[in-house]
SEFI-656122 format. One record per residue (C-alpha): residue in three letters; x negated, y, z. Coordinates in steps of 0.25 Angstrom, whole numbers, plus 5000, padded with zeros to 4 digits. Each point is the difference from the previous one (the first is absolute). Last residue first. Example, Ala and Ser with C-alpha at 12.3 -4.5 7.8 and 13.67 -1.06 7.14 Angstrom:
2
SER494549965029
ALA500649865002
REM end
This chain:
376
ASP510451254985
TYR499350085010
LYS500249995015
ARG499550095011
TYR499749965015
LEU500750085010
GLY501349974993
ARG500649935013
THR498949895001
SER501149905001
LYS500750044987
TYR498750004992
PHE499649865005
GLU501449954998
GLU499950034985
ARG498649934999
PHE500549885007
GLU501249994991
THR499150004988
PHE499049905007
ARG501149905001
ASP499449884993
GLU499749925013
MET498550004998
ILE500150144996
ALA500750045013
GLN499049925008
ARG498850084993
VAL500650135003
ASP500249965014
ALA498649965002
MET499650134993
LEU500850085010
SER499449935011
ASN498650034996
LEU500450144998
TYR500650005014
THR498849945007
ILE499150104993
ASN500950115005
HIS500149955014
LEU498549985001
SER499850144996
ILE501050055009
MET499349935012
MET498650054996
GLY500550144997
GLY500650025014
ILE498949925007
MET499050104996
GLU500550115009
GLY500150134994
ALA501050055010
ASN501050024989
ILE499849864995
ALA500049945014
HIS501350085004
ARG500749964987
LEU499649855002
TYR500650015014
ALA501350064996
LYS500149904988
THR499949895009
TYR499049905003
ASN499849855002
LYS500849914990
CYS500050114989
ALA498550025002
TYR499649855001
CYS500849974987
ASP501449945000
CYS500750104991
LEU501550014998
PRO500150105012
ASP499150094993
ILE499250115007
PRO500449945013
LYS501150075009
PHE499750105011
ASP500350134992
GLU499850115010
LYS499050084992
TYR500449944987
ALA500750124994
GLY498850085003
ASN499349944988
ARG498749925001
VAL500849874997
VAL500250044985
VAL500949894997
LYS500049954985
GLY501249914995
ASP501049915008
HIS499249874999
THR498850085005
LEU498750084995
ALA499550085012
THR499450144999
GLY499150055012
ASN498950074992
ARG499149885003
ALA501149914994
VAL500050084987
ARG498649964997
THR500249855005
ALA501149974991
LEU499650094989
VAL498749944997
CYS500549924989
ASP500049864993
PHE500949924991
MET500149864994
ASP501049934992
VAL500650104990
GLY501149964991
ARG500850134998
TYR501049975012
VAL498749975008
GLY499650144997
GLU501350065004
VAL500049925014
LEU498650045002
CYS500250144996
ASP501250025009
PRO499249955012
SER498850094997
GLY498849924997
VAL499450034986
GLY498450024998
MET499849894989
LEU501249934994
TYR499549855000
ARG500549904990
PRO499849855003
VAL499749914989
ASN500849894992
GLU501050094993
PRO499150104992
TYR500650145000
LEU500650054987
PRO501550015003
LEU499750075013
LEU499150114994
ASP501250104996
ASP500749985013
LEU498650035008
VAL499850134992
GLU501550045003
TYR499849975014
MET498850095002
VAL500750114993
GLU501249985010
LYS499050015011
PRO499550144996
GLU498550004997
GLY499150045011
VAL499049885000
SER501149895001
LEU499449944987
GLY498649994995
GLY499849855002
ILE500849884996
GLY499149895005
PHE499849864994
GLY500149855004
TYR499249874999
LYS499649994986
ILE500350144994
TYR498850034991
PRO500649964987
LEU501250095004
THR499350135002
ALA500150054985
LYS501549975000
LEU500250075014
SER499250124996
GLU500750024987
ARG501449995008
ARG499550105010
LEU499550094989
ASP501449994993
LYS500750035013
PHE499350135003
VAL500050025015
ASN498549985003
GLY499549894990
GLN499349905010
ILE500049855001
ILE499149945011
PRO499349874999
PHE500049905011
LEU498849925004
ALA500249885008
GLN498949965010
ASP499549875003
GLU499349984987
ARG499050115002
LYS499350054988
HIS500650134995
ALA499150084991
ALA500649964986
TYR501450025006
CYS499750145005
ARG499450044987
ASP501249964992
LEU500950085010
TRP499150124999
LYS500350014985
LEU501549985003
THR499950115011
ARG499350094990
GLU501249984990
MET501050045011
ALA499250125004
LEU499950054986
ALA501549984998
SER500350085013
TYR499150114995
ASN500750004986
TYR501450005006
ASP499850115010
ALA499749985015
GLY501250045009
PHE499949885009
THR498549975001
SER499249904992
CYS499649885007
GLU498749954994
ASP499849855003
PHE499049915007
ALA500649865000
MET500749955013
ILE499649895010
ILE500849895006
ASP499549915010
ALA499150105006
GLY498549985001
LEU499450145004
ASN498749964992
GLU500949964988
GLU500750135001
ILE498750085000
GLU499449924988
MET501350024992
VAL500050155003
LYS498550014995
GLU500349924987
PRO501250094997
THR499250125003
PHE500050095012
LEU498950105001
HIS499650075013
LYS499550135005
SER500050045015
GLY501050105005
ASP500149955014
VAL501349935002
HIS500850054987
SER498949934992
ASN499550074988
PHE500449944986
PHE499549944987
VAL501149914994
GLY499749894990
ASP499349984986
ASP501150064992
LYS499950135008
ILE500750065012
LYS499350115008
ASN500450015014
LEU499950105011
LYS500550005015
ALA500549864998
LEU501449985006
SER500949994988
PHE499249944989
VAL499149915007
GLN501249975009
PHE500849954989
GLY498949924994
GLY499749935013
SER500249864994
ASP501149955009
THR499649895010
LEU501049895003
ILE500049915012
PRO500649875003
LYS500149955015
ASP498949975009
TRP499950155005
ALA498950035010
MET499550124994
PHE498649964997
LYS500349854999
HIS501150024989
LEU499250124994
GLY498849924996
GLY499049925009
ALA499450125008
LYS498850014990
LYS501150024989
VAL500650115008
ILE498750075003
ASP499749994985
ASP501350064996
GLY499750135008
PRO500550045014
ARG500550104995
MET499950054986
TYR500249874993
LEU501149975010
HIS500750134996
TYR499949974985
THR500449865000
ASN501250025009
ALA500749895007
LEU501449934998
LEU500649905009
ILE500849874998
GLN501149925006
THR500550095011
LYS501049935009
ALA500150115010
GLU499449905010
LYS498849994990
LEU499850155000
ASP500150005015
ARG498849915001
PRO499350084990
MET500150125009
VAL500850134995
GLY499650145002
LYS499450024986
VAL500049884992
THR498549965000
ALA499049974990
GLN499850144996
THR501350024992
GLY500849895007
VAL501350024992
PRO501249915003
MET500449914989
TYR501449994996
THR500549874994
PRO501049944990
THR499449905000
LEU499649895010
ILE498550005002
ASP499249875002
GLY498849995008
HIS498550045001
PRO499549944987
THR501250054992
HIS501449954996
LEU501050104995
ILE501449965002
GLY501350054993
ALA501350085001
ARG500550084989
ALA500850134997
GLY500150044985
THR501550015002
ARG501349924997
SER499649855002
ASP498950025011
GLN498849924997
LYS499749895010
ILE498749935004
VAL499050064990
GLU498749945002
TYR498650065001
SER498649945001
PHE498750035006
LYS498949905005
GLU500449914989
MET500549865003
REM end
């Protein structure tokens, strides 16, 4: 049996939604799935033990940040990311491309690669496809992403086409450089919001799609309905026998809408980022716990949730902790948000298995009282 394989277990009869299993060296992943983001080999404020209790199946770590600190060579000496961060389930590393373009103080993009100055200390670096493969192999994640150029929302057609074409050239070099058979290399399709470029990117990428692929360059500022239109256009063209990963997407409504449009994997920092500011994601919609309305609210964040935070703390206490600057506030809401998104994906999967995803989608918007927006 191959180290990596994917099987579709159930296809919804009325939508693009599907349930599957992705087999990896560090365990099976039931899809659709949400991946919490551990940018620097840690999910902010949440311990690995608690991530497992929250039924997290796979974590994402960031190639750019780990290259900067502590260095991919250090992680390799530690025995790879799994040992370094004490996580024995699957890990995915992105290519660092998005961070090179968005965080680096200065960058110069050429066909050979990207010259940039570190956002940490200003030091000069060069990321080429070959260098990124070396870094990701040193990190040792189960799934690694090819180096790509993510054109920003608002970029014109010509630049978006250039970035897409450059991504394809880099993809060929990534595959030539990648050597580890215990890692699945996912290519990334680009093309900004231009449907013809997206279709061209996917068609040219198909020969490289062995284990799965990423859909990059969305959820970067464009209206949600524009993202959904792009996904709708691509759906009939996707290969069937591999997982489809929509990169950087993680709000509850986008997860439901992404699954509706045939996506299997998602990641986003939103769950922990908004938690640190006092916002909880619940079965009833978003709850801004730090608001004064919860000063004397002695009920849990979400009565339908069984996470440690909801079983032990009230909104009044968590509001106090957030407003007092105590770490436990952000930690508990982060744990809750991850638990909720994992639970949402489990419920989505069950609805697909029972061929009632359309009804589930409608009920989701009713129960969240319009606090999550729907686009048809």
